[in-house]
GUDREN-437221 format. One record per atom (N, C-alpha, C): atom name; residue number from 1; x, y, z; residue in three letters. Coordinates in steps of 0.1 Angstrom, whole numbers, plus 5000, padded with zeros to 4 digits. Layout:
BEGIN
  atom  seq    px    py    pz  type
    CA  NUM     X     Y     Z   ALA
...
END
This chain:
BEGIN
  atom  seq    px    py    pz  type
     N    1  8990  6964  8411   MET
    CA    1  8984  6965  8398   MET
     C    1  8981  6979  8393   MET
     N    2  8985  6982  8381   ASN
    CA    2  8984  6996  8376   ASN
     C    2  8969  6998  8372   ASN
     N    3  8963  7008  8378   SER
    CA    3  8948  7010  8375   SER
     C    3  8946  7020  8364   SER
     N    4  8956  7026  8359   LYS
    CA    4  8954  7036  8348   LYS
     C    4  8947  7030  8336   LYS
     N    5  8952  7018  8331   PRO
    CA    5  8945  7012  8320   PRO
     C    5  8930  7010  8322   PRO
     N    6  8926  7006  8334   LEU
    CA    6  8912  7004  8337   LEU
     C    6  8904  7017  8336   LEU
     N    7  8910  7028  8341   PHE
    CA    7  8903  7041  8340   PHE
     C    7  8902  7045  8326   PHE
     N    8  8912  7044  8318   LYS
    CA    8  8912  7047  8303   LYS
     C    8  8902  7039  8296   LYS
     N    9  8901  7026  8299   GLN
    CA    9  8891  7017  8293   GLN
     C    9  8877  7021  8296   GLN
     N   10  8875  7026  8309   GLY
    CA   10  8862  7031  8313   GLY
     C   10  8858  7043  8305   GLY
     N   11  8868  7052  8304   LEU
    CA   11  8865  7064  8296   LEU
     C   11  8862  7061  8281   LEU
     N   12  8869  7051  8275   LYS
    CA   12  8866  7047  8262   LYS
     C   12  8852  7041  8260   LYS
     N   13  8849  7032  8270   ASP
    CA   13  8835  7026  8269   ASP
     C   13  8824  7036  8272   ASP
     N   14  8827  7047  8279   GLY
    CA   14  8817  7057  8282   GLY
     C   14  8814  7067  8271   GLY
     N   15  8823  7068  8261   ILE
    CA   15  8822  7078  8251   ILE
     C   15  8808  7076  8243   ILE
     N   16  8805  7064  8238   PRO
    CA   16  8792  7063  8231   PRO
     C   16  8780  7066  8239   PRO
     N   17  8781  7063  8252   ILE
    CA   17  8770  7066  8261   ILE
     C   17  8769  7081  8263   ILE
     N   18  8780  7087  8265   GLY
    CA   18  8780  7102  8267   GLY
     C   18  8775  7110  8255   GLY
     N   19  8778  7105  8243   LEU
    CA   19  8773  7112  8231   LEU
     C   19  8758  7110  8229   LEU
     N   20  8753  7098  8233   GLY
    CA   20  8739  7096  8233   GLY
     C   20  8732  7104  8243   GLY
     N   21  8737  7105  8255   TYR
    CA   21  8731  7114  8265   TYR
     C   21  8731  7128  8261   TYR
     N   22  8742  7133  8255   LEU
    CA   22  8743  7147  8251   LEU
     C   22  8731  7151  8242   LEU
     N   23  8728  7142  8232   SER
    CA   23  8717  7145  8223   SER
     C   23  8703  7144  8229   SER
     N   24  8702  7134  8238   VAL
    CA   24  8689  7132  8244   VAL
     C   24  8686  7143  8254   VAL
     N   25  8696  7147  8262   SER
    CA   25  8693  7157  8273   SER
     C   25  8691  7171  8268   SER
     N   26  8694  7173  8255   ILE
    CA   26  8690  7186  8249   ILE
     C   26  8675  7188  8250   ILE
     N   27  8668  7177  8247   GLY
    CA   27  8653  7178  8248   GLY
     C   27  8649  7180  8263   GLY
     N   28  8656  7174  8272   ILE
    CA   28  8653  7176  8286   ILE
     C   28  8654  7191  8290   ILE
     N   29  8665  7197  8285   GLY
    CA   29  8668  7211  8288   GLY
     C   29  8657  7220  8283   GLY
     N   30  8653  7218  8270   ILE
    CA   30  8642  7225  8264   ILE
     C   30  8629  7224  8271   ILE
     N   31  8626  7211  8275   ALA
    CA   31  8614  7209  8282   ALA
     C   31  8614  7215  8296   ALA
     N   32  8625  7216  8302   ALA
    CA   32  8626  7222  8316   ALA
     C   32  8623  7237  8315   ALA
     N   33  8630  7244  8305   VAL
    CA   33  8627  7258  8304   VAL
     C   33  8613  7261  8299   VAL
     N   34  8608  7253  8290   SER
    CA   34  8594  7254  8286   SER
     C   34  8584  7252  8298   SER
     N   35  8588  7244  8308   GLY
    CA   35  8580  7242  8319   GLY
     C   35  8581  7252  8330   GLY
     N   36  8589  7263  8327   GLY
    CA   36  8591  7274  8337   GLY
     C   36  8603  7273  8346   GLY
     N   37  8612  7264  8344   LEU
    CA   37  8624  7263  8352   LEU
     C   37  8635  7272  8347   LEU
     N   38  8643  7277  8356   HIS
    CA   38  8654  7285  8352   HIS
     C   38  8665  7276  8347   HIS
     N   39  8674  7282  8338   ILE
    CA   39  8685  7274  8332   ILE
     C   39  8693  7267  8343   ILE
     N   40  8697  7274  8354   ILE
    CA   40  8705  7268  8364   ILE
     C   40  8698  7257  8371   ILE
     N   41  8685  7259  8373   THR
    CA   41  8677  7249  8380   THR
     C   41  8677  7236  8371   THR
     N   42  8675  7238  8358   ALA
    CA   42  8675  7226  8349   ALA
     C   42  8689  7219  8349   ALA
     N   43  8700  7227  8350   LEU
    CA   43  8713  7221  8350   LEU
     C   43  8715  7213  8363   LEU
     N   44  8711  7219  8374   LEU
    CA   44  8713  7213  8387   LEU
     C   44  8705  7200  8388   LEU
     N   45  8693  7200  8382   MET
    CA   45  8685  7188  8381   MET
     C   45  8692  7177  8374   MET
     N   46  8698  7180  8363   SER
    CA   46  8706  7169  8356   SER
     C   46  8718  7165  8363   SER
     N   47  8724  7174  8370   MET
    CA   47  8737  7171  8377   MET
     C   47  8734  7162  8390   MET
     N   48  8722  7162  8395   THR
    CA   48  8719  7155  8407   THR
     C   48  8709  7144  8405   THR
     N   49  8704  7142  8392   ASN
    CA   49  8694  7132  8390   ASN
     C   49  8696  7126  8376   ASN
     N   50  8705  7117  8375   LEU
    CA   50  8709  7111  8362   LEU
     C   50  8699  7101  8357   LEU
     N   51  8688  7106  8353   THR
    CA   51  8677  7097  8348   THR
     C   51  8668  7104  8339   THR
     N   52  8666  7100  8326   SER
    CA   52  8658  7107  8317   SER
     C   52  8643  7106  8321   SER
     N   53  8638  7094  8324   ALA
    CA   53  8624  7092  8327   ALA
     C   53  8621  7100  8340   ALA
     N   54  8630  7099  8350   GLY
    CA   54  8627  7106  8362   GLY
     C   54  8626  7121  8360   GLY
     N   55  8636  7127  8353   GLN
    CA   55  8636  7141  8350   GLN
     C   55  8624  7145  8342   GLN
     N   56  8620  7138  8332   ALA
    CA   56  8609  7141  8324   ALA
     C   56  8596  7141  8332   ALA
     N   57  8594  7131  8340   ALA
    CA   57  8582  7131  8349   ALA
     C   57  8583  7142  8359   ALA
     N   58  8594  7145  8365   GLY
    CA   58  8596  7156  8374   GLY
     C   58  8592  7170  8368   GLY
     N   59  8597  7172  8356   ILE
    CA   59  8595  7185  8349   ILE
     C   59  8580  7186  8346   ILE
     N   60  8574  7175  8342   THR
    CA   60  8559  7176  8339   THR
     C   60  8551  7179  8351   THR
     N   61  8555  7173  8363   ILE
    CA   61  8547  7175  8375   ILE
     C   61  8549  7189  8380   ILE
     N   62  8562  7194  8379   ILE
    CA   62  8564  7208  8383   ILE
     C   62  8556  7218  8374   ILE
     N   63  8556  7215  8361   ALA
    CA   63  8549  7224  8352   ALA
     C   63  8534  7224  8355   ALA
     N   64  8529  7212  8360   ALA
    CA   64  8515  7211  8363   ALA
     C   64  8511  7216  8377   ALA
     N   65  8521  7220  8385   GLY
    CA   65  8519  7226  8398   GLY
     C   65  8518  7215  8409   GLY
     N   66  8525  7203  8406   GLY
    CA   66  8524  7193  8416   GLY
     C   66  8532  7196  8429   GLY
     N   67  8530  7187  8439   THR
    CA   67  8537  7189  8452   THR
     C   67  8550  7182  8452   THR
     N   68  8558  7186  8462   LEU
    CA   68  8571  7179  8464   LEU
     C   68  8569  7164  8467   LEU
     N   69  8559  7161  8475   PHE
    CA   69  8556  7147  8478   PHE
     C   69  8553  7139  8465   PHE
     N   70  8545  7145  8456   GLU
    CA   70  8542  7138  8444   GLU
     C   70  8555  7135  8436   GLU
     N   71  8564  7145  8435   ILE
    CA   71  8576  7144  8427   ILE
     C   71  8585  7133  8434   ILE
     N   72  8586  7133  8447   ALA
    CA   72  8594  7123  8454   ALA
     C   72  8589  7109  8452   ALA
     N   73  8576  7108  8452   LEU
    CA   73  8570  7094  8451   LEU
     C   73  8571  7089  8436   LEU
     N   74  8570  7098  8427   VAL
    CA   74  8572  7095  8413   VAL
     C   74  8586  7090  8410   VAL
     N   75  8596  7098  8416   GLN
    CA   75  8610  7094  8414   GLN
     C   75  8612  7080  8420   GLN
     N   76  8606  7077  8432   LEU
    CA   76  8608  7064  8438   LEU
     C   76  8603  7053  8429   LEU
     N   77  8591  7055  8424   VAL
    CA   77  8585  7045  8415   VAL
     C   77  8593  7043  8402   VAL
     N   78  8596  7054  8396   ILE
    CA   78  8603  7053  8383   ILE
     C   78  8617  7048  8384   ILE
     N   79  8624  7052  8394   ASN
    CA   79  8639  7049  8395   ASN
     C   79  8641  7037  8404   ASN
     N   80  8631  7030  8409   LEU
    CA   80  8633  7018  8418   LEU
     C   80  8641  7007  8411   LEU
     N   81  8640  7007  8398   ARG
    CA   81  8648  6996  8391   ARG
     C   81  8663  6998  8392   ARG
     N   82  8667  7010  8395   TYR
    CA   82  8682  7012  8397   TYR
     C   82  8687  7005  8409   TYR
     N   83  8678  7004  8419   ALA
    CA   83  8682  6997  8431   ALA
     C   83  8685  6982  8428   ALA
     N   84  8676  6976  8420   LEU
    CA   84  8678  6962  8416   LEU
     C   84  8690  6961  8407   LEU
     N   85  8693  6971  8398   MET
    CA   85  8705  6970  8390   MET
     C   85  8718  6971  8399   MET
     N   86  8717  6979  8409   ALA
    CA   86  8728  6981  8418   ALA
     C   86  8731  6968  8426   ALA
     N   87  8721  6961  8430   ILE
    CA   87  8722  6948  8437   ILE
     C   87  8729  6938  8428   ILE
     N   88  8724  6938  8415   SER
    CA   88  8729  6928  8405   SER
     C   88  8744  6931  8403   SER
     N   89  8747  6944  8401   LEU
    CA   89  8761  6948  8397   LEU
     C   89  8770  6946  8409   LEU
     N   90  8765  6946  8421   SER
    CA   90  8774  6945  8433   SER
     C   90  8781  6931  8433   SER
     N   91  8775  6921  8426   GLN
    CA   91  8781  6908  8426   GLN
     C   91  8793  6907  8417   GLN
     N   92  8796  6918  8410   ARG
    CA   92  8808  6918  8401   ARG
     C   92  8818  6928  8406   ARG
     N   93  8816  6935  8417   LEU
    CA   93  8825  6945  8421   LEU
     C   93  8837  6938  8428   LEU
     N   94  8849  6944  8426   ASP
    CA   94  8861  6938  8433   ASP
     C   94  8863  6944  8446   ASP
     N   95  8875  6941  8452   ALA
    CA   95  8878  6945  8466   ALA
     C   95  8881  6960  8467   ALA
     N   96  8882  6967  8456   SER
    CA   96  8885  6982  8456   SER
     C   96  8873  6990  8460   SER
     N   97  8861  6984  8460   PHE
    CA   97  8849  6991  8463   PHE
     C   97  8847  6991  8479   PHE
     N   98  8849  7002  8485   THR
    CA   98  8845  7004  8499   THR
     C   98  8830  7008  8499   THR
     N   99  8825  7009  8511   THR
    CA   99  8811  7012  8513   THR
     C   99  8808  7026  8508   THR
     N  100  8818  7036  8510   GLY
    CA  100  8816  7049  8505   GLY
     C  100  8816  7050  8490   GLY
     N  101  8825  7043  8484   LYS
    CA  101  8826  7043  8469   LYS
     C  101  8813  7036  8463   LYS
     N  102  8808  7026  8470   ARG
    CA  102  8796  7020  8465   ARG
     C  102  8784  7030  8465   ARG
     N  103  8783  7037  8476   LEU
    CA  103  8773  7047  8477   LEU
     C  103  8774  7058  8467   LEU
     N  104  8787  7063  8465   PHE
    CA  104  8789  7074  8456   PHE
     C  104  8787  7070  8441   PHE
     N  105  8793  7059  8437   LEU
    CA  105  8792  7054  8423   LEU
     C  105  8778  7049  8420   LEU
     N  106  8770  7045  8431   GLY
    CA  106  8757  7040  8428   GLY
     C  106  8748  7051  8422   GLY
     N  107  8751  7064  8425   ALA
    CA  107  8743  7075  8419   ALA
     C  107  8745  7076  8404   ALA
     N  108  8755  7069  8398   PHE
    CA  108  8757  7070  8384   PHE
     C  108  8752  7058  8376   PHE
     N  109  8745  7049  8383   ILE
    CA  109  8740  7038  8376   ILE
     C  109  8728  7041  8367   ILE
     N  110  8729  7039  8354   THR
    CA  110  8718  7041  8345   THR
     C  110  8717  7028  8337   THR
     N  111  8707  7027  8329   ASP
    CA  111  8705  7015  8321   ASP
     C  111  8717  7011  8312   ASP
     N  112  8723  7022  8306   GLU
    CA  112  8734  7020  8297   GLU
     C  112  8747  7017  8304   GLU
     N  113  8749  7024  8315   ILE
    CA  113  8761  7022  8323   ILE
     C  113  8761  7008  8329   ILE
     N  114  8749  7005  8334   TYR
    CA  114  8748  6991  8340   TYR
     C  114  8751  6980  8330   TYR
     N  115  8745  6982  8318   ALA
    CA  115  8747  6972  8307   ALA
     C  115  8762  6970  8304   ALA
     N  116  8769  6981  8303   VAL
    CA  116  8783  6980  8299   VAL
     C  116  8791  6974  8311   VAL
     N  117  8788  6979  8323   ALA
    CA  117  8796  6974  8335   ALA
     C  117  8794  6959  8337   ALA
     N  118  8782  6954  8335   THR
    CA  118  8779  6940  8338   THR
     C  118  8785  6931  8327   THR
     N  119  8790  6937  8316   SER
    CA  119  8796  6929  8306   SER
     C  119  8810  6924  8310   SER
     N  120  8815  6930  8321   ARG
    CA  120  8828  6926  8326   ARG
     C  120  8827  6916  8338   ARG
     N  121  8836  6907  8339   ASP
    CA  121  8836  6898  8350   ASP
     C  121  8839  6904  8364   ASP
     N  122  8848  6914  8364   ASN
    CA  122  8852  6921  8376   ASN
     C  122  8852  6936  8373   ASN
     N  123  8845  6944  8382   VAL
    CA  123  8844  6958  8380   VAL
     C  123  8853  6965  8391   VAL
     N  124  8862  6973  8386   ASN
    CA  124  8871  6981  8395   ASN
     C  124  8866  6995  8397   ASN
     N  125  8869  7001  8408   THR
    CA  125  8864  7015  8410   THR
     C  125  8870  7024  8399   THR
     N  126  8882  7022  8395   ARG
    CA  126  8888  7031  8385   ARG
     C  126  8881  7030  8372   ARG
     N  127  8877  7018  8369   TYR
    CA  127  8869  7016  8356   TYR
     C  127  8855  7022  8357   TYR
     N  128  8849  7021  8369   MET
    CA  128  8836  7028  8370   MET
     C  128  8837  7043  8370   MET
     N  129  8847  7048  8376   TYR
    CA  129  8849  7063  8375   TYR
     C  129  8850  7067  8361   TYR
     N  130  8859  7060  8353   GLY
    CA  130  8860  7063  8339   GLY
     C  130  8848  7062  8331   GLY
     N  131  8840  7051  8334   LEU
    CA  131  8828  7048  8327   LEU
     C  131  8817  7059  8329   LEU
     N  132  8817  7064  8341   ALA
    CA  132  8806  7074  8345   ALA
     C  132  8809  7088  8341   ALA
     N  133  8822  7092  8340   ILE
    CA  133  8825  7106  8338   ILE
     C  133  8819  7112  8325   ILE
     N  134  8822  7106  8314   ILE
    CA  134  8817  7112  8301   ILE
     C  134  8802  7112  8300   ILE
     N  135  8795  7101  8303   PRO
    CA  135  8780  7101  8303   PRO
     C  135  8775  7112  8312   PRO
     N  136  8781  7114  8324   TYR
    CA  136  8776  7124  8333   TYR
     C  136  8778  7138  8327   TYR
     N  137  8790  7141  8322   ILE
    CA  137  8793  7154  8315   ILE
     C  137  8783  7156  8303   ILE
     N  138  8782  7145  8295   GLY
    CA  138  8773  7146  8284   GLY
     C  138  8759  7150  8287   GLY
     N  139  8754  7143  8298   TRP
    CA  139  8740  7146  8302   TRP
     C  139  8738  7160  8307   TRP
     N  140  8748  7165  8315   ALA
    CA  140  8747  7178  8321   ALA
     C  140  8749  7189  8310   ALA
     N  141  8758  7186  8301   ALA
    CA  141  8761  7196  8290   ALA
     C  141  8749  7197  8281   ALA
     N  142  8743  7186  8277   GLY
    CA  142  8732  7186  8268   GLY
     C  142  8720  7193  8274   GLY
     N  143  8718  7191  8287   THR
    CA  143  8707  7199  8294   THR
     C  143  8710  7214  8294   THR
     N  144  8722  7218  8296   LEU
    CA  144  8726  7232  8296   LEU
     C  144  8724  7238  8282   LEU
     N  145  8728  7230  8272   ILE
    CA  145  8726  7235  8258   ILE
     C  145  8711  7237  8254   ILE
     N  146  8703  7226  8258   GLY
    CA  146  8689  7227  8255   GLY
     C  146  8682  7238  8263   GLY
     N  147  8686  7240  8276   ALA
    CA  147  8680  7250  8284   ALA
     C  147  8683  7264  8278   ALA
     N  148  8696  7266  8274   SER
    CA  148  8700  7279  8269   SER
     C  148  8694  7282  8256   SER
     N  149  8692  7272  8247   ALA
    CA  149  8686  7274  8234   ALA
     C  149  8671  7277  8236   ALA
     N  150  8665  7271  8247   GLY
    CA  150  8651  7273  8249   GLY
     C  150  8648  7288  8253   GLY
     N  151  8658  7295  8257   THR
    CA  151  8655  7309  8261   THR
     C  151  8657  7319  8249   THR
     N  152  8664  7314  8239   ILE
    CA  152  8666  7324  8227   ILE
     C  152  8659  7320  8214   ILE
     N  153  8656  7307  8213   LEU
    CA  153  8649  7303  8201   LEU
     C  153  8634  7307  8201   LEU
     N  154  8628  7308  8190   PRO
    CA  154  8614  7311  8189   PRO
     C  154  8605  7300  8195   PRO
     N  155  8594  7303  8200   VAL
    CA  155  8585  7293  8207   VAL
     C  155  8582  7282  8198   VAL
     N  156  8579  7285  8185   ALA
    CA  156  8576  7274  8176   ALA
     C  156  8587  7264  8174   ALA
     N  157  8600  7269  8175   VAL
    CA  157  8611  7260  8173   VAL
     C  157  8613  7252  8186   VAL
     N  158  8613  7258  8198   THR
    CA  158  8615  7251  8210   THR
     C  158  8604  7240  8212   THR
     N  159  8592  7244  8208   THR
    CA  159  8581  7234  8209   THR
     C  159  8583  7222  8200   THR
     N  160  8588  7224  8188   ALA
    CA  160  8592  7213  8179   ALA
     C  160  8603  7205  8185   ALA
     N  161  8613  7211  8190   LEU
    CA  161  8625  7204  8196   LEU
     C  161  8621  7197  8208   LEU
     N  162  8611  7202  8216   GLY
    CA  162  8607  7196  8228   GLY
     C  162  8600  7182  8225   GLY
     N  163  8596  7180  8213   MET
    CA  163  8590  7167  8209   MET
     C  163  8600  7156  8209   MET
     N  164  8613  7160  8209   ALA
    CA  164  8624  7150  8209   ALA
     C  164  8623  7142  8221   ALA
     N  165  8618  7147  8232   LEU
    CA  165  8617  7140  8245   LEU
     C  165  8607  7129  8243   LEU
     N  166  8596  7131  8237   TYR
    CA  166  8586  7121  8235   TYR
     C  166  8591  7110  8225   TYR
     N  167  8599  7115  8215   GLY
    CA  167  8605  7106  8206   GLY
     C  167  8615  7096  8213   GLY
     N  168  8622  7102  8223   MET
    CA  168  8631  7093  8231   MET
     C  168  8623  7082  8238   MET
     N  169  8612  7086  8244   PHE
    CA  169  8604  7076  8251   PHE
     C  169  8599  7065  8241   PHE
     N  170  8595  7069  8229   VAL
    CA  170  8590  7059  8219   VAL
     C  170  8602  7050  8216   VAL
     N  171  8614  7056  8214   ALA
    CA  171  8626  7048  8211   ALA
     C  171  8629  7038  8222   ALA
     N  172  8626  7041  8234   ILE
    CA  172  8629  7032  8245   ILE
     C  172  8618  7022  8247   ILE
     N  173  8606  7026  8245   ILE
    CA  173  8595  7017  8249   ILE
     C  173  8592  7007  8238   ILE
     N  174  8591  7012  8225   VAL
    CA  174  8586  7003  8214   VAL
     C  174  8595  6991  8212   VAL
     N  175  8609  6992  8212   PRO
    CA  175  8617  6979  8211   PRO
     C  175  8614  6969  8222   PRO
     N  176  8613  6975  8234   ALA
    CA  176  8610  6966  8246   ALA
     C  176  8596  6959  8244   ALA
     N  177  8586  6967  8239   MET
    CA  177  8573  6961  8237   MET
     C  177  8573  6950  8227   MET
     N  178  8582  6951  8216   LYS
    CA  178  8583  6941  8206   LYS
     C  178  8589  6928  8211   LYS
     N  179  8598  6929  8221   LYS
    CA  179  8605  6918  8226   LYS
     C  179  8597  6911  8238   LYS
     N  180  8589  6918  8245   SER
    CA  180  8582  6913  8257   SER
     C  180  8567  6915  8257   SER
     N  181  8560  6904  8258   ARG
    CA  181  8545  6905  8259   ARG
     C  181  8541  6912  8272   ARG
     N  182  8549  6910  8283   ASP
    CA  182  8546  6916  8296   ASP
     C  182  8548  6931  8295   ASP
     N  183  8559  6936  8289   VAL
    CA  183  8561  6950  8287   VAL
     C  183  8550  6957  8279   VAL
     N  184  8546  6950  8269   SER
    CA  184  8535  6955  8260   SER
     C  184  8522  6957  8269   SER
     N  185  8519  6947  8277   LEU
    CA  185  8507  6947  8285   LEU
     C  185  8508  6959  8295   LEU
     N  186  8520  6960  8301   THR
    CA  186  8522  6971  8311   THR
     C  186  8520  6984  8305   THR
     N  187  8526  6987  8293   VAL
    CA  187  8525  7000  8287   VAL
     C  187  8510  7003  8283   VAL
     N  188  8503  6993  8277   ILE
    CA  188  8489  6995  8273   ILE
     C  188  8480  6998  8285   ILE
     N  189  8482  6991  8296   LEU
    CA  189  8474  6993  8308   LEU
     C  189  8477  7007  8314   LEU
     N  190  8490  7011  8314   ALA
    CA  190  8494  7024  8319   ALA
     C  190  8487  7035  8311   ALA
     N  191  8487  7034  8298   VAL
    CA  191  8481  7044  8289   VAL
     C  191  8466  7045  8292   VAL
     N  192  8460  7033  8293   LEU
    CA  192  8445  7033  8295   LEU
     C  192  8441  7039  8308   LEU
     N  193  8449  7036  8319   LEU
    CA  193  8446  7041  8332   LEU
     C  193  8449  7056  8332   LEU
     N  194  8460  7061  8326   SER
    CA  194  8463  7075  8326   SER
     C  194  8452  7083  8319   SER
     N  195  8447  7077  8308   THR
    CA  195  8436  7084  8300   THR
     C  195  8424  7084  8309   THR
     N  196  8421  7073  8316   MET
    CA  196  8409  7073  8324   MET
     C  196  8410  7084  8335   MET
     N  197  8421  7085  8342   PHE
    CA  197  8423  7095  8352   PHE
     C  197  8421  7109  8347   PHE
     N  198  8424  7111  8334   ARG
    CA  198  8424  7124  8328   ARG
     C  198  8410  7128  8323   ARG
     N  199  8403  7119  8317   VAL
    CA  199  8390  7122  8311   VAL
     C  199  8378  7119  8318   VAL
     N  200  8378  7109  8328   VAL
    CA  200  8366  7106  8335   VAL
     C  200  8364  7116  8347   VAL
     N  201  8353  7123  8347   PRO
    CA  201  8351  7133  8357   PRO
     C  201  8352  7128  8372   PRO
     N  202  8348  7115  8374   PHE
    CA  202  8349  7110  8388   PHE
     C  202  8363  7111  8394   PHE
     N  203  8373  7110  8385   PHE
    CA  203  8387  7110  8390   PHE
     C  203  8393  7123  8389   PHE
     N  204  8386  7134  8387   SER
    CA  204  8391  7147  8386   SER
     C  204  8398  7152  8398   SER
     N  205  8395  7146  8410   PHE
    CA  205  8402  7150  8422   PHE
     C  205  8416  7145  8423   PHE
     N  206  8420  7136  8415   ILE
    CA  206  8434  7130  8415   ILE
     C  206  8443  7139  8407   ILE
     N  207  8453  7144  8413   SER
    CA  207  8463  7153  8407   SER
     C  207  8471  7145  8396   SER
     N  208  8478  7153  8388   TYR
    CA  208  8485  7147  8377   TYR
     C  208  8496  7138  8382   TYR
     N  209  8503  7142  8393   GLY
    CA  209  8514  7134  8398   GLY
     C  209  8509  7121  8403   GLY
     N  210  8498  7121  8411   PHE
    CA  210  8493  7108  8417   PHE
     C  210  8487  7100  8406   PHE
     N  211  8482  7106  8395   ALA
    CA  211  8477  7098  8384   ALA
     C  211  8488  7090  8377   ALA
     N  212  8500  7096  8376   VAL
    CA  212  8512  7090  8370   VAL
     C  212  8516  7078  8379   VAL
     N  213  8516  7081  8392   ILE
    CA  213  8520  7070  8402   ILE
     C  213  8511  7059  8402   ILE
     N  214  8498  7061  8403   LEU
    CA  214  8488  7051  8403   LEU
     C  214  8488  7043  8390   LEU
     N  215  8489  7050  8379   SER
    CA  215  8489  7043  8366   SER
     C  215  8501  7033  8365   SER
     N  216  8513  7038  8369   SER
    CA  216  8525  7030  8369   SER
     C  216  8524  7018  8378   SER
     N  217  8520  7020  8390   VAL
    CA  217  8520  7009  8400   VAL
     C  217  8509  6999  8397   VAL
     N  218  8497  7004  8393   ILE
    CA  218  8486  6994  8390   ILE
     C  218  8490  6986  8378   ILE
     N  219  8495  6993  8367   ALA
    CA  219  8498  6986  8355   ALA
     C  219  8509  6975  8357   ALA
     N  220  8519  6979  8364   ALA
    CA  220  8530  6970  8367   ALA
     C  220  8526  6958  8376   ALA
     N  221  8517  6961  8385   SER
    CA  221  8513  6950  8394   SER
     C  221  8504  6940  8387   SER
     N  222  8494  6945  8379   VAL
    CA  222  8486  6936  8372   VAL
     C  222  8493  6928  8362   VAL
     N  223  8503  6934  8355   SER
    CA  223  8511  6927  8345   SER
     C  223  8519  6916  8352   SER
     N  224  8525  6920  8363   ALA
    CA  224  8533  6910  8371   ALA
     C  224  8525  6898  8375   ALA
     N  225  8513  6900  8380   MET
    CA  225  8505  6890  8385   MET
     C  225  8500  6880  8374   MET
     N  226  8497  6886  8362   LEU
    CA  226  8493  6878  8351   LEU
     C  226  8504  6870  8345   LEU
     N  227  8516  6876  8346   SER
    CA  227  8528  6869  8341   SER
     C  227  8531  6857  8350   SER
     N  228  8530  6859  8363   VAL
    CA  228  8532  6848  8372   VAL
     C  228  8522  6836  8370   VAL
     N  229  8510  6840  8369   ARG
    CA  229  8499  6830  8367   ARG
     C  229  8501  6822  8353   ARG
     N  230  8505  6830  8343   ARG
    CA  230  8507  6824  8330   ARG
     C  230  8519  6814  8330   ARG
     N  231  8529  6817  8337   ARG
    CA  231  8541  6809  8338   ARG
     C  231  8539  6796  8347   ARG
     N  232  8531  6798  8357   SER
    CA  232  8528  6787  8366   SER
     C  232  8517  6777  8361   SER
     N  233  8510  6782  8351   ALA
    CA  233  8499  6773  8345   ALA
     C  233  8505  6761  8338   ALA
END
């Protein structure tokens, strides 16, 4: 079987994702430089960690002086969903996927790439390579553009552009909140807990990194338990 059409189809399907990643990651690059990271460090971060939420949280913790353990734990909590996506996607992989290819291509699974890949009955390695290339390049290139611009643009401009990162989160969270009561509850609980850890003096000993971890885990756990009780009632 000729696998070239599969690779080309993957490239074609990855173009919209890559263009979206290019625009979003500019904000990541600006935020990284604003947080004290070097341009090359910001670029390497995007090249080895293809996740907007994970990078944003990592940059924030680095800027706040957090520890490596806090960063690692936050990444585990935030990116754990990709493990579930990989398990789901593995049911559609064909015989061309060896163990090594599964491990390698698993690093490129994002929400958008997963959604496109799972729309196919059978996923070939050639297709996955094509699907991942342009989003990966777009994410890294956007980060480099944003980080470079952050070093030459006035502070007022970079600060304004850095708000795009928060706009990205709003664009991701609000539609999901409208569709799901459970997501809405989780987000509201996380916001309340994060605020509590920040403003209540009793919790001042908790660092920013662990506050993010605790808020995420507690909010998700409470929401999950309430959802199970509601459905079993």
